[in-house]
MARRO-182871 format. One record per residue (C-alpha): x, y, z; residue number from 1. Coordinates in nm, 4 decimals, always signed. Example, Ala and Ser with C-alpha at 12.3 -4.5 7.8 and 13.67 -1.06 7.14 Angstrom:
// residues 2
<site><east>+1.2300</east><north>-0.4500</north><up>+0.7800</up><resi>1</resi></site>
<site><east>+1.3670</east><north>-0.1060</north><up>+0.7140</up><resi>2</resi></site>
***
This chain:
// residues 314
<site><east>+2.7783</east><north>+13.3933</north><up>+17.9747</up><resi>1</resi></site>
<site><east>+2.9269</east><north>+13.7205</north><up>+17.8694</up><resi>2</resi></site>
<site><east>+2.7560</east><north>+13.6760</north><up>+17.5078</up><resi>3</resi></site>
<site><east>+2.4168</east><north>+13.5873</north><up>+17.6140</up><resi>4</resi></site>
<site><east>+2.4303</east><north>+13.8811</north><up>+17.8623</up><resi>5</resi></site>
<site><east>+2.5221</east><north>+14.1220</north><up>+17.6090</up><resi>6</resi></site>
<site><east>+2.2214</east><north>+14.0217</north><up>+17.4017</up><resi>7</resi></site>
<site><east>+1.9489</east><north>+14.0236</north><up>+17.6783</up><resi>8</resi></site>
<site><east>+2.0942</east><north>+14.3705</north><up>+17.7662</up><resi>9</resi></site>
<site><east>+2.0414</east><north>+14.4840</north><up>+17.4096</up><resi>10</resi></site>
<site><east>+1.7013</east><north>+14.3221</north><up>+17.3743</up><resi>11</resi></site>
<site><east>+1.6042</east><north>+14.5045</north><up>+17.7040</up><resi>12</resi></site>
<site><east>+1.6930</east><north>+14.8673</north><up>+17.5893</up><resi>13</resi></site>
<site><east>+1.5241</east><north>+14.7895</north><up>+17.2554</up><resi>14</resi></site>
<site><east>+1.2606</east><north>+14.7386</north><up>+17.4041</up><resi>15</resi></site>
<site><east>+1.2846</east><north>+15.0119</north><up>+17.6249</up><resi>16</resi></site>
<site><east>+1.3510</east><north>+15.2808</north><up>+17.3195</up><resi>17</resi></site>
<site><east>+1.0441</east><north>+15.0773</north><up>+17.1350</up><resi>18</resi></site>
<site><east>+0.8161</east><north>+15.2149</north><up>+17.4327</up><resi>19</resi></site>
<site><east>+0.9114</east><north>+15.5493</north><up>+17.4367</up><resi>20</resi></site>
<site><east>+0.8611</east><north>+15.5569</north><up>+17.0437</up><resi>21</resi></site>
<site><east>+0.5146</east><north>+15.4472</north><up>+17.0845</up><resi>22</resi></site>
<site><east>+0.4254</east><north>+15.0946</north><up>+17.0404</up><resi>23</resi></site>
<site><east>+0.1066</east><north>+15.1413</north><up>+17.3431</up><resi>24</resi></site>
<site><east>-0.2021</east><north>+15.3459</north><up>+17.2398</up><resi>25</resi></site>
<site><east>-0.1172</east><north>+15.5514</north><up>+17.5519</up><resi>26</resi></site>
<site><east>+0.2393</east><north>+15.6265</north><up>+17.4970</up><resi>27</resi></site>
<site><east>+0.0589</east><north>+15.9152</north><up>+17.2915</up><resi>28</resi></site>
<site><east>-0.1061</east><north>+16.2100</north><up>+17.4795</up><resi>29</resi></site>
<site><east>-0.4902</east><north>+16.2736</north><up>+17.3298</up><resi>30</resi></site>
<site><east>-0.4927</east><north>+16.3810</north><up>+16.9621</up><resi>31</resi></site>
<site><east>-0.5727</east><north>+16.7127</north><up>+17.0889</up><resi>32</resi></site>
<site><east>-0.2165</east><north>+16.7616</north><up>+17.2511</up><resi>33</resi></site>
<site><east>+0.0556</east><north>+16.8902</north><up>+17.0126</up><resi>34</resi></site>
<site><east>+0.4279</east><north>+16.7873</north><up>+17.0885</up><resi>35</resi></site>
<site><east>+0.3818</east><north>+16.4949</north><up>+17.3313</up><resi>36</resi></site>
<site><east>+0.6335</east><north>+16.2541</north><up>+17.2178</up><resi>37</resi></site>
<site><east>+0.9791</east><north>+16.2572</north><up>+17.0326</up><resi>38</resi></site>
<site><east>+1.1485</east><north>+16.0158</north><up>+16.8211</up><resi>39</resi></site>
<site><east>+1.5000</east><north>+15.8470</north><up>+16.8522</up><resi>40</resi></site>
<site><east>+1.7375</east><north>+15.9252</north><up>+16.5869</up><resi>41</resi></site>
<site><east>+1.6697</east><north>+15.8207</north><up>+16.2400</up><resi>42</resi></site>
<site><east>+1.2900</east><north>+15.7911</north><up>+16.3146</up><resi>43</resi></site>
<site><east>+1.0482</east><north>+15.9941</north><up>+16.0887</up><resi>44</resi></site>
<site><east>+0.6711</east><north>+16.0247</north><up>+16.1656</up><resi>45</resi></site>
<site><east>+0.4096</east><north>+16.1743</north><up>+15.9587</up><resi>46</resi></site>
<site><east>+0.0675</east><north>+16.2846</north><up>+16.0322</up><resi>47</resi></site>
<site><east>-0.2011</east><north>+16.4523</north><up>+15.9795</up><resi>48</resi></site>
<site><east>-0.4763</east><north>+16.6255</north><up>+16.2090</up><resi>49</resi></site>
<site><east>-0.8297</east><north>+16.7671</north><up>+16.1780</up><resi>50</resi></site>
<site><east>-0.9660</east><north>+17.0171</north><up>+16.4264</up><resi>51</resi></site>
<site><east>-1.2896</east><north>+17.1970</north><up>+16.4621</up><resi>52</resi></site>
<site><east>-1.4130</east><north>+17.4477</north><up>+16.6608</up><resi>53</resi></site>
<site><east>-1.7826</east><north>+17.5924</north><up>+16.6801</up><resi>54</resi></site>
<site><east>-1.8749</east><north>+17.8823</north><up>+16.8521</up><resi>55</resi></site>
<site><east>-2.2051</east><north>+18.0882</north><up>+16.9213</up><resi>56</resi></site>
<site><east>-2.3074</east><north>+18.3688</north><up>+17.1149</up><resi>57</resi></site>
<site><east>-2.4913</east><north>+18.2735</north><up>+17.3956</up><resi>58</resi></site>
<site><east>-2.7221</east><north>+18.5638</north><up>+17.4407</up><resi>59</resi></site>
<site><east>-2.9490</east><north>+18.5086</north><up>+17.1390</up><resi>60</resi></site>
<site><east>-3.2812</east><north>+18.4547</north><up>+17.3721</up><resi>61</resi></site>
<site><east>-3.2161</east><north>+18.7917</north><up>+17.4776</up><resi>62</resi></site>
<site><east>-3.0773</east><north>+19.1211</north><up>+17.2844</up><resi>63</resi></site>
<site><east>-2.7438</east><north>+18.9977</north><up>+17.2155</up><resi>64</resi></site>
<site><east>-2.6745</east><north>+19.3093</north><up>+16.9565</up><resi>65</resi></site>
<site><east>-2.6641</east><north>+19.5246</north><up>+17.2748</up><resi>66</resi></site>
<site><east>-2.7464</east><north>+19.8007</north><up>+17.1122</up><resi>67</resi></site>
<site><east>-2.4945</east><north>+19.7565</north><up>+16.8249</up><resi>68</resi></site>
<site><east>-2.5748</east><north>+19.7561</north><up>+16.4366</up><resi>69</resi></site>
<site><east>-2.4615</east><north>+19.4168</north><up>+16.4114</up><resi>70</resi></site>
<site><east>-2.2682</east><north>+19.1364</north><up>+16.5807</up><resi>71</resi></site>
<site><east>-2.1417</east><north>+18.7930</north><up>+16.5398</up><resi>72</resi></site>
<site><east>-2.3908</east><north>+18.4949</north><up>+16.6165</up><resi>73</resi></site>
<site><east>-2.1649</east><north>+18.1710</north><up>+16.5097</up><resi>74</resi></site>
<site><east>-1.8582</east><north>+18.0730</north><up>+16.3969</up><resi>75</resi></site>
<site><east>-1.6930</east><north>+17.7562</north><up>+16.2793</up><resi>76</resi></site>
<site><east>-1.2721</east><north>+17.7024</north><up>+16.2064</up><resi>77</resi></site>
<site><east>-1.1540</east><north>+17.4026</north><up>+16.0686</up><resi>78</resi></site>
<site><east>-0.8155</east><north>+17.3221</north><up>+16.0710</up><resi>79</resi></site>
<site><east>-0.6135</east><north>+17.0574</north><up>+15.8531</up><resi>80</resi></site>
<site><east>-0.2764</east><north>+17.0104</north><up>+15.9577</up><resi>81</resi></site>
<site><east>-0.0052</east><north>+16.8158</north><up>+15.7795</up><resi>82</resi></site>
<site><east>+0.3173</east><north>+16.7247</north><up>+16.0151</up><resi>83</resi></site>
<site><east>+0.6334</east><north>+16.5710</north><up>+15.9881</up><resi>84</resi></site>
<site><east>+0.8713</east><north>+16.4834</north><up>+16.2697</up><resi>85</resi></site>
<site><east>+1.2098</east><north>+16.3430</north><up>+16.2549</up><resi>86</resi></site>
<site><east>+1.4486</east><north>+16.2135</north><up>+16.5362</up><resi>87</resi></site>
<site><east>+1.7786</east><north>+16.4075</north><up>+16.4682</up><resi>88</resi></site>
<site><east>+1.9345</east><north>+16.2485</north><up>+16.7970</up><resi>89</resi></site>
<site><east>+1.7572</east><north>+16.0417</north><up>+17.0471</up><resi>90</resi></site>
<site><east>+1.7227</east><north>+16.3669</north><up>+17.2770</up><resi>91</resi></site>
<site><east>+1.6014</east><north>+16.6385</north><up>+16.9826</up><resi>92</resi></site>
<site><east>+1.2997</east><north>+16.5738</north><up>+16.7537</up><resi>93</resi></site>
<site><east>+1.2607</east><north>+16.8536</north><up>+16.4623</up><resi>94</resi></site>
<site><east>+0.8939</east><north>+16.9238</north><up>+16.4161</up><resi>95</resi></site>
<site><east>+0.6895</east><north>+17.1073</north><up>+16.1269</up><resi>96</resi></site>
<site><east>+0.3154</east><north>+17.1752</north><up>+16.0740</up><resi>97</resi></site>
<site><east>+0.1470</east><north>+17.3377</north><up>+15.7537</up><resi>98</resi></site>
<site><east>-0.2110</east><north>+17.3914</north><up>+15.8184</up><resi>99</resi></site>
<site><east>-0.4955</east><north>+17.4639</north><up>+15.5879</up><resi>100</resi></site>
<site><east>-0.7748</east><north>+17.7228</north><up>+15.7895</up><resi>101</resi></site>
<site><east>-1.1351</east><north>+17.7281</north><up>+15.6751</up><resi>102</resi></site>
<site><east>-1.3584</east><north>+17.9339</north><up>+15.8592</up><resi>103</resi></site>
<site><east>-1.7440</east><north>+18.0770</north><up>+15.8461</up><resi>104</resi></site>
<site><east>-1.9208</east><north>+18.3128</north><up>+16.0194</up><resi>105</resi></site>
<site><east>-2.2721</east><north>+18.4227</north><up>+16.0485</up><resi>106</resi></site>
<site><east>-2.3663</east><north>+18.7620</north><up>+16.1684</up><resi>107</resi></site>
<site><east>-2.6666</east><north>+18.9242</north><up>+16.3129</up><resi>108</resi></site>
<site><east>-2.8088</east><north>+19.2529</north><up>+16.2223</up><resi>109</resi></site>
<site><east>-3.0282</east><north>+19.5178</north><up>+16.4022</up><resi>110</resi></site>
<site><east>-3.1635</east><north>+19.5898</north><up>+16.0659</up><resi>111</resi></site>
<site><east>-3.1877</east><north>+19.4069</north><up>+15.7688</up><resi>112</resi></site>
<site><east>-3.1247</east><north>+19.0295</north><up>+15.6828</up><resi>113</resi></site>
<site><east>-2.8332</east><north>+18.8039</north><up>+15.8674</up><resi>114</resi></site>
<site><east>-2.5665</east><north>+18.7134</north><up>+15.6327</up><resi>115</resi></site>
<site><east>-2.2849</east><north>+18.4510</north><up>+15.6634</up><resi>116</resi></site>
<site><east>-1.8735</east><north>+18.5374</north><up>+15.5594</up><resi>117</resi></site>
<site><east>-1.6107</east><north>+18.2848</north><up>+15.4853</up><resi>118</resi></site>
<site><east>-1.2544</east><north>+18.2702</north><up>+15.4516</up><resi>119</resi></site>
<site><east>-1.0095</east><north>+17.9821</north><up>+15.3800</up><resi>120</resi></site>
<site><east>-0.5913</east><north>+17.9203</north><up>+15.2598</up><resi>121</resi></site>
<site><east>-0.3112</east><north>+17.8392</north><up>+15.4275</up><resi>122</resi></site>
<site><east>-0.2204</east><north>+17.9297</north><up>+15.7905</up><resi>123</resi></site>
<site><east>+0.0472</east><north>+18.0260</north><up>+15.9773</up><resi>124</resi></site>
<site><east>+0.3584</east><north>+17.7338</north><up>+15.9193</up><resi>125</resi></site>
<site><east>+0.4940</east><north>+17.6119</north><up>+16.2295</up><resi>126</resi></site>
<site><east>+0.8858</east><north>+17.5097</north><up>+16.2693</up><resi>127</resi></site>
<site><east>+1.0894</east><north>+17.3658</north><up>+16.5579</up><resi>128</resi></site>
<site><east>+1.2118</east><north>+17.1193</north><up>+16.8178</up><resi>129</resi></site>
<site><east>+1.1225</east><north>+16.8943</north><up>+17.0899</up><resi>130</resi></site>
<site><east>+1.4119</east><north>+16.8156</north><up>+17.3177</up><resi>131</resi></site>
<site><east>+1.4372</east><north>+16.5322</north><up>+17.6220</up><resi>132</resi></site>
<site><east>+1.5202</east><north>+16.7091</north><up>+17.9642</up><resi>133</resi></site>
<site><east>+1.4516</east><north>+16.4121</north><up>+18.1493</up><resi>134</resi></site>
<site><east>+1.3930</east><north>+16.0255</north><up>+18.0784</up><resi>135</resi></site>
<site><east>+1.4035</east><north>+15.7395</north><up>+18.3452</up><resi>136</resi></site>
<site><east>+1.1777</east><north>+15.3944</north><up>+18.2943</up><resi>137</resi></site>
<site><east>+0.8253</east><north>+15.5429</north><up>+18.1929</up><resi>138</resi></site>
<site><east>+0.8604</east><north>+15.8789</north><up>+18.3450</up><resi>139</resi></site>
<site><east>+0.9748</east><north>+16.1886</north><up>+18.0589</up><resi>140</resi></site>
<site><east>+0.9953</east><north>+16.5559</north><up>+18.0532</up><resi>141</resi></site>
<site><east>+0.9994</east><north>+16.7380</north><up>+17.7345</up><resi>142</resi></site>
<site><east>+1.0587</east><north>+17.1010</north><up>+17.5879</up><resi>143</resi></site>
<site><east>+0.9363</east><north>+17.2467</north><up>+17.2819</up><resi>144</resi></site>
<site><east>+1.0208</east><north>+17.5803</north><up>+17.0992</up><resi>145</resi></site>
<site><east>+0.8745</east><north>+17.6617</north><up>+16.7825</up><resi>146</resi></site>
<site><east>+0.8321</east><north>+17.9628</north><up>+16.5701</up><resi>147</resi></site>
<site><east>+0.5097</east><north>+18.0347</north><up>+16.3958</up><resi>148</resi></site>
<site><east>+0.6252</east><north>+18.1525</north><up>+16.0754</up><resi>149</resi></site>
<site><east>+0.3281</east><north>+18.4688</north><up>+15.9181</up><resi>150</resi></site>
<site><east>+0.2722</east><north>+18.2428</north><up>+15.6199</up><resi>151</resi></site>
<site><east>-0.1206</east><north>+18.2608</north><up>+15.6599</up><resi>152</resi></site>
<site><east>-0.3165</east><north>+18.5472</north><up>+15.4998</up><resi>153</resi></site>
<site><east>-0.4274</east><north>+18.8367</north><up>+15.6773</up><resi>154</resi></site>
<site><east>-0.6186</east><north>+19.0081</north><up>+15.3718</up><resi>155</resi></site>
<site><east>-0.8696</east><north>+18.7629</north><up>+15.3059</up><resi>156</resi></site>
<site><east>-1.2003</east><north>+18.9507</north><up>+15.1868</up><resi>157</resi></site>
<site><east>-1.5915</east><north>+18.8821</north><up>+15.1484</up><resi>158</resi></site>
<site><east>-1.9158</east><north>+19.0119</north><up>+15.0057</up><resi>159</resi></site>
<site><east>-2.1254</east><north>+19.1828</north><up>+15.2577</up><resi>160</resi></site>
<site><east>-2.4166</east><north>+19.3967</north><up>+15.3071</up><resi>161</resi></site>
<site><east>-2.2075</east><north>+19.7148</north><up>+15.3539</up><resi>162</resi></site>
<site><east>-1.9899</east><north>+19.6339</north><up>+15.0791</up><resi>163</resi></site>
<site><east>-1.8047</east><north>+19.3870</north><up>+14.7796</up><resi>164</resi></site>
<site><east>-1.4878</east><north>+19.2641</north><up>+14.9061</up><resi>165</resi></site>
<site><east>-1.4870</east><north>+19.3844</north><up>+15.2524</up><resi>166</resi></site>
<site><east>-1.1716</east><north>+19.2891</north><up>+15.4770</up><resi>167</resi></site>
<site><east>-1.2684</east><north>+19.0141</north><up>+15.7014</up><resi>168</resi></site>
<site><east>-1.2368</east><north>+19.0505</north><up>+16.0965</up><resi>169</resi></site>
<site><east>-0.8889</east><north>+18.9177</north><up>+16.2551</up><resi>170</resi></site>
<site><east>-1.0251</east><north>+18.6134</north><up>+16.3608</up><resi>171</resi></site>
<site><east>-1.1620</east><north>+18.5311</north><up>+16.0333</up><resi>172</resi></site>
<site><east>-0.8239</east><north>+18.5497</north><up>+15.8925</up><resi>173</resi></site>
<site><east>-0.6186</east><north>+18.2243</north><up>+15.8231</up><resi>174</resi></site>
<site><east>-0.2857</east><north>+18.3592</north><up>+15.9561</up><resi>175</resi></site>
<site><east>-0.2041</east><north>+18.6305</north><up>+16.2462</up><resi>176</resi></site>
<site><east>+0.0398</east><north>+18.7826</north><up>+16.0376</up><resi>177</resi></site>
<site><east>+0.2939</east><north>+18.8371</north><up>+16.2990</up><resi>178</resi></site>
<site><east>+0.6313</east><north>+18.6126</north><up>+16.4165</up><resi>179</resi></site>
<site><east>+0.5242</east><north>+18.4080</north><up>+16.7124</up><resi>180</resi></site>
<site><east>+0.7131</east><north>+18.1774</north><up>+16.9680</up><resi>181</resi></site>
<site><east>+0.5546</east><north>+17.8939</north><up>+17.0713</up><resi>182</resi></site>
<site><east>+0.7057</east><north>+17.7015</north><up>+17.3822</up><resi>183</resi></site>
<site><east>+0.5831</east><north>+17.3736</north><up>+17.5609</up><resi>184</resi></site>
<site><east>+0.6565</east><north>+17.1608</north><up>+17.8719</up><resi>185</resi></site>
<site><east>+0.5169</east><north>+16.8479</north><up>+17.8727</up><resi>186</resi></site>
<site><east>+0.5551</east><north>+16.5593</north><up>+18.1286</up><resi>187</resi></site>
<site><east>+0.4334</east><north>+16.2124</north><up>+18.0884</up><resi>188</resi></site>
<site><east>+0.3974</east><north>+15.8823</north><up>+18.3172</up><resi>189</resi></site>
<site><east>+0.2578</east><north>+15.5489</north><up>+18.2999</up><resi>190</resi></site>
<site><east>+0.1878</east><north>+15.2651</north><up>+18.5207</up><resi>191</resi></site>
<site><east>+0.1125</east><north>+14.9617</north><up>+18.3728</up><resi>192</resi></site>
<site><east>-0.2209</east><north>+15.0038</north><up>+18.1418</up><resi>193</resi></site>
<site><east>-0.2721</east><north>+15.3391</north><up>+18.3170</up><resi>194</resi></site>
<site><east>-0.0595</east><north>+15.6725</north><up>+18.1887</up><resi>195</resi></site>
<site><east>-0.1189</east><north>+16.0438</north><up>+18.2731</up><resi>196</resi></site>
<site><east>+0.0486</east><north>+16.3597</north><up>+18.1995</up><resi>197</resi></site>
<site><east>+0.0332</east><north>+16.7447</north><up>+18.1669</up><resi>198</resi></site>
<site><east>+0.1395</east><north>+17.0404</north><up>+17.9681</up><resi>199</resi></site>
<site><east>+0.1888</east><north>+17.3932</north><up>+17.9840</up><resi>200</resi></site>
<site><east>+0.2020</east><north>+17.6326</north><up>+17.6516</up><resi>201</resi></site>
<site><east>+0.2684</east><north>+18.0260</north><up>+17.5635</up><resi>202</resi></site>
<site><east>+0.2283</east><north>+18.1710</north><up>+17.2771</up><resi>203</resi></site>
<site><east>+0.3745</east><north>+18.5470</north><up>+17.2471</up><resi>204</resi></site>
<site><east>+0.3495</east><north>+18.7548</north><up>+16.9320</up><resi>205</resi></site>
<site><east>+0.6404</east><north>+18.9359</north><up>+16.8529</up><resi>206</resi></site>
<site><east>+0.5436</east><north>+19.2090</north><up>+16.6386</up><resi>207</resi></site>
<site><east>+0.2555</east><north>+19.4492</north><up>+16.4661</up><resi>208</resi></site>
<site><east>+0.1561</east><north>+19.2898</north><up>+16.1650</up><resi>209</resi></site>
<site><east>+0.1050</east><north>+19.4773</north><up>+15.8180</up><resi>210</resi></site>
<site><east>-0.2622</east><north>+19.5605</north><up>+15.8982</up><resi>211</resi></site>
<site><east>-0.1617</east><north>+19.7542</north><up>+16.2323</up><resi>212</resi></site>
<site><east>-0.2903</east><north>+19.4760</north><up>+16.4554</up><resi>213</resi></site>
<site><east>-0.1666</east><north>+19.2075</north><up>+16.6983</up><resi>214</resi></site>
<site><east>-0.3325</east><north>+18.9253</north><up>+16.8097</up><resi>215</resi></site>
<site><east>-0.3236</east><north>+18.8511</north><up>+17.1913</up><resi>216</resi></site>
<site><east>-0.0595</east><north>+18.6686</north><up>+17.3677</up><resi>217</resi></site>
<site><east>-0.2015</east><north>+18.3054</north><up>+17.4870</up><resi>218</resi></site>
<site><east>-0.1226</east><north>+18.1074</north><up>+17.7632</up><resi>219</resi></site>
<site><east>-0.2862</east><north>+17.7112</north><up>+17.8453</up><resi>220</resi></site>
<site><east>-0.2514</east><north>+17.4265</north><up>+18.0988</up><resi>221</resi></site>
<site><east>-0.3629</east><north>+17.0752</north><up>+18.0051</up><resi>222</resi></site>
<site><east>-0.3759</east><north>+16.7710</north><up>+18.2129</up><resi>223</resi></site>
<site><east>-0.5063</east><north>+16.3851</north><up>+18.0970</up><resi>224</resi></site>
<site><east>-0.5132</east><north>+16.0596</north><up>+18.1922</up><resi>225</resi></site>
<site><east>-0.5124</east><north>+15.7479</north><up>+17.9719</up><resi>226</resi></site>
<site><east>-0.5729</east><north>+15.4049</north><up>+18.0105</up><resi>227</resi></site>
<site><east>-0.4975</east><north>+15.1196</north><up>+17.7464</up><resi>228</resi></site>
<site><east>-0.8509</east><north>+14.8737</north><up>+17.7266</up><resi>229</resi></site>
<site><east>-0.6263</east><north>+14.6704</north><up>+17.4818</up><resi>230</resi></site>
<site><east>-0.2719</east><north>+14.6274</north><up>+17.3223</up><resi>231</resi></site>
<site><east>-0.4622</east><north>+14.8357</north><up>+17.0277</up><resi>232</resi></site>
<site><east>-0.7520</east><north>+15.0743</north><up>+17.2117</up><resi>233</resi></site>
<site><east>-0.7358</east><north>+15.3259</north><up>+17.4656</up><resi>234</resi></site>
<site><east>-0.9166</east><north>+15.6271</north><up>+17.6299</up><resi>235</resi></site>
<site><east>-0.8744</east><north>+15.9118</north><up>+17.7612</up><resi>236</resi></site>
<site><east>-0.9741</east><north>+16.2190</north><up>+17.9718</up><resi>237</resi></site>
<site><east>-0.8297</east><north>+16.5628</north><up>+17.9829</up><resi>238</resi></site>
<site><east>-0.8857</east><north>+16.9204</north><up>+18.1230</up><resi>239</resi></site>
<site><east>-0.7749</east><north>+17.1786</north><up>+17.9354</up><resi>240</resi></site>
<site><east>-0.7413</east><north>+17.5740</north><up>+18.0183</up><resi>241</resi></site>
<site><east>-0.6672</east><north>+17.8526</north><up>+17.8182</up><resi>242</resi></site>
<site><east>-0.6462</east><north>+18.2387</north><up>+17.8724</up><resi>243</resi></site>
<site><east>-0.5614</east><north>+18.4805</north><up>+17.6077</up><resi>244</resi></site>
<site><east>-0.5495</east><north>+18.8425</north><up>+17.5920</up><resi>245</resi></site>
<site><east>-0.7025</east><north>+19.0974</north><up>+17.3576</up><resi>246</resi></site>
<site><east>-0.6282</east><north>+19.1904</north><up>+16.9836</up><resi>247</resi></site>
<site><east>-0.5059</east><north>+19.5413</north><up>+16.9741</up><resi>248</resi></site>
<site><east>-0.5173</east><north>+19.7619</north><up>+16.6559</up><resi>249</resi></site>
<site><east>-0.3437</east><north>+20.0384</north><up>+16.6319</up><resi>250</resi></site>
<site><east>-0.3146</east><north>+19.9785</north><up>+17.0190</up><resi>251</resi></site>
<site><east>-0.6996</east><north>+20.0022</north><up>+17.0905</up><resi>252</resi></site>
<site><east>-0.8722</east><north>+19.6577</north><up>+17.1789</up><resi>253</resi></site>
<site><east>-1.0769</east><north>+19.4811</north><up>+16.8817</up><resi>254</resi></site>
<site><east>-1.4379</east><north>+19.4496</north><up>+16.9872</up><resi>255</resi></site>
<site><east>-1.5330</east><north>+19.0933</north><up>+16.9901</up><resi>256</resi></site>
<site><east>-1.1764</east><north>+18.9599</north><up>+17.0523</up><resi>257</resi></site>
<site><east>-1.0891</east><north>+19.0753</north><up>+17.3853</up><resi>258</resi></site>
<site><east>-0.9280</east><north>+18.8456</north><up>+17.6646</up><resi>259</resi></site>
<site><east>-1.0838</east><north>+18.5577</north><up>+17.7637</up><resi>260</resi></site>
<site><east>-1.0517</east><north>+18.2538</north><up>+17.9447</up><resi>261</resi></site>
<site><east>-1.1818</east><north>+17.8822</north><up>+17.8862</up><resi>262</resi></site>
<site><east>-1.1983</east><north>+17.5567</north><up>+18.0898</up><resi>263</resi></site>
<site><east>-1.2582</east><north>+17.2647</north><up>+17.8648</up><resi>264</resi></site>
<site><east>-1.3333</east><north>+16.8813</north><up>+17.9169</up><resi>265</resi></site>
<site><east>-1.2535</east><north>+16.6650</north><up>+17.6425</up><resi>266</resi></site>
<site><east>-1.3149</east><north>+16.2561</north><up>+17.6037</up><resi>267</resi></site>
<site><east>-1.1033</east><north>+16.0325</north><up>+17.3811</up><resi>268</resi></site>
<site><east>-1.0346</east><north>+15.7370</north><up>+17.2441</up><resi>269</resi></site>
<site><east>-0.6938</east><north>+15.6223</north><up>+17.0675</up><resi>270</resi></site>
<site><east>-0.6027</east><north>+15.3123</north><up>+16.8354</up><resi>271</resi></site>
<site><east>-0.2976</east><north>+15.1884</north><up>+16.7130</up><resi>272</resi></site>
<site><east>-0.2564</east><north>+14.8658</north><up>+16.5031</up><resi>273</resi></site>
<site><east>-0.0228</east><north>+14.6161</north><up>+16.6631</up><resi>274</resi></site>
<site><east>+0.0438</east><north>+14.4156</north><up>+16.3523</up><resi>275</resi></site>
<site><east>-0.0193</east><north>+14.3129</north><up>+15.9986</up><resi>276</resi></site>
<site><east>+0.0088</east><north>+14.5610</north><up>+15.7032</up><resi>277</resi></site>
<site><east>-0.1021</east><north>+14.8692</north><up>+15.8722</up><resi>278</resi></site>
<site><east>+0.1480</east><north>+14.7850</north><up>+16.1738</up><resi>279</resi></site>
<site><east>+0.2207</east><north>+15.1222</north><up>+16.3641</up><resi>280</resi></site>
<site><east>-0.0977</east><north>+15.3296</north><up>+16.1973</up><resi>281</resi></site>
<site><east>-0.2362</east><north>+15.5502</north><up>+16.5125</up><resi>282</resi></site>
<site><east>-0.6060</east><north>+15.6777</north><up>+16.4537</up><resi>283</resi></site>
<site><east>-0.7279</east><north>+15.9061</north><up>+16.7388</up><resi>284</resi></site>
<site><east>-1.0119</east><north>+16.1299</north><up>+16.7882</up><resi>285</resi></site>
<site><east>-1.1070</east><north>+16.3709</north><up>+17.0960</up><resi>286</resi></site>
<site><east>-1.3989</east><north>+16.5571</north><up>+17.1377</up><resi>287</resi></site>
<site><east>-1.4997</east><north>+16.8158</north><up>+17.4173</up><resi>288</resi></site>
<site><east>-1.7053</east><north>+17.0817</north><up>+17.5704</up><resi>289</resi></site>
<site><east>-1.6590</east><north>+17.4017</north><up>+17.7605</up><resi>290</resi></site>
<site><east>-1.7057</east><north>+17.3629</north><up>+18.1542</up><resi>291</resi></site>
<site><east>-1.6588</east><north>+17.7307</north><up>+18.2584</up><resi>292</resi></site>
<site><east>-1.6211</east><north>+18.0438</north><up>+17.9918</up><resi>293</resi></site>
<site><east>-1.5649</east><north>+18.3931</north><up>+18.0930</up><resi>294</resi></site>
<site><east>-1.5764</east><north>+18.6137</north><up>+17.8017</up><resi>295</resi></site>
<site><east>-1.6703</east><north>+19.0005</north><up>+17.7139</up><resi>296</resi></site>
<site><east>-1.9846</east><north>+19.1818</north><up>+17.6062</up><resi>297</resi></site>
<site><east>-2.1065</east><north>+19.0117</north><up>+17.2244</up><resi>298</resi></site>
<site><east>-1.8166</east><north>+18.7562</north><up>+17.2571</up><resi>299</resi></site>
<site><east>-1.8905</east><north>+18.4218</north><up>+17.1306</up><resi>300</resi></site>
<site><east>-1.8596</east><north>+18.1571</north><up>+17.3918</up><resi>301</resi></site>
<site><east>-1.7383</east><north>+17.7982</north><up>+17.2407</up><resi>302</resi></site>
<site><east>-1.9740</east><north>+17.5533</north><up>+17.1889</up><resi>303</resi></site>
<site><east>-1.7539</east><north>+17.2242</north><up>+17.1099</up><resi>304</resi></site>
<site><east>-1.4125</east><north>+17.1212</north><up>+17.0059</up><resi>305</resi></site>
<site><east>-1.3204</east><north>+16.8307</north><up>+16.7976</up><resi>306</resi></site>
<site><east>-0.9797</east><north>+16.6844</north><up>+16.7096</up><resi>307</resi></site>
<site><east>-0.8949</east><north>+16.3668</north><up>+16.4903</up><resi>308</resi></site>
<site><east>-0.5592</east><north>+16.2605</north><up>+16.3411</up><resi>309</resi></site>
<site><east>-0.3775</east><north>+15.9731</north><up>+16.1998</up><resi>310</resi></site>
<site><east>+0.0125</east><north>+15.9244</north><up>+16.2750</up><resi>311</resi></site>
<site><east>+0.2748</east><north>+15.6341</north><up>+16.1544</up><resi>312</resi></site>
<site><east>+0.6076</east><north>+15.6479</north><up>+16.2469</up><resi>313</resi></site>
<site><east>+0.8705</east><north>+15.4752</north><up>+16.0420</up><resi>314</resi></site>
***
């Protein structure tokens, strides 16, 4: 009897651990949410994410130059992020991410033809950990602390009508040029096929970079709900709000990079392969548009956001 009871207890424990390791589609947040889960001791997870953001000047039908010699018309930024996670203990997971960033911007001029600039390169590497503050049944509270290293270039140049090899603006550069502190607090829960969660995130720039500017601090809050349509597929809906401060050059806000706020609504679909050769592979996509934006004069508004990714725990 004791042996049988021990076996049943062990099986139940392993089943609970397996659930938290991510055996159901909704055991993960939508793919656009970072640091949403942890791993058991000795468990690894490799992942790749593609993020794309498209922006445009919504005043194109009017005097969008607003008396300026030139102003941005559209911008598209893409990030290709390779990530690795390792469960150091059941409570602490180590995380590392290496991004590759590509940016294109179209500029309008009051005199002469419009032109386009582009930049690409390795972005700022991020290293940190996820710690389980609370766990009971299907409820978890996670704390993520990370540091963003200034590995991305802030000296990208491109030819413009004004000069060859002109230094591009801060929002075109692959990196921030500063050591940044990133913190996230995440709550997740579920009941049967329904899962929900929320996350608050902050980014603090700790210094001014070598080009004498400092990008604005950022705060964000996200809430989502997901539903398992089957043991291999779920759908999600998420609200994501962000607010960020001015980018300052020698203490003066940079034109077109002042503080703003935005609220996005995103829908997603998530697949996890439950058996076979590809068992455990997760594929997910999320797409959204802004439902509220408050930006300054001559600043571009967000058109859409796209997130896609693959993950595998082993």
